[in-house]
Steps between C-alpha positions, in 0.01 A plus 500: 500500500387830351385555146830656390700211647273249328544679167880497545501126571281429195718724283815321620349159421401613149841660449684185611279289272596714199866481595486122537345458154768722348781316677362157408495603136853640513664219696299193395791380285782629720796262481602505864357516848362834604274645766324834463365669813239771463448808716230314696745214584340253258767286337489330162745224411623406156703185434502153655762553772565746779537856373855606423396862528200700619388816323313725743267774379439754780213650301336464159675782311817306404293213362282744311808669352657168408196408291423838350857590410632144455846604601693290756694815591181626662527207740864591576401864559221386734752287688737793552207721603394244762169410332614144422726268700680178418579214735713198421745423222604817319592307185153346488361852535706618204346224283165678537620759247561233234159347565320832480672593175417162345124526556279485194124554515216498253308823440220368721741418784667841467164674520401300809831574675488871421136521603572334834808715558310821427268425791779438749531785747800728522737512794282761667199270485346706221456407137718691257317804377464610141718798593798282595825582326599302189761315706224385736265390223584229251425595141292247316779478243695300763270210418700455181810420704353168603581237246224274387 
């Protein structure tokens, strides 16, 4: 394995670790049975029984947007764009919106989530640049939208 391939593997492991921490924070109290599959085929399970639905992230950008913009519509847009897929019970999938809107974090938890999300790579494998459009960057004022 060449140096570039080794760096890509290490980057993917770090990226997946960040994503798992974010997802565990978001879905730790999920009232249902859910699986989340990451772009590297790692799967996280939430709930005691078999997953009713599986949320599949094809790359990190939709997860990053979900945290930075905290808008479940971003997840729907990612689904229609083919960046996220759903398997299983559609009604169980629709309950994700209610869960996401009900989340409440402390300032410390918000900061940790935003910090982790900022370091997730974009869909092109590159971090978002400082020159990204306002729609691509989340303003820090969005932190206020999280109750807590």
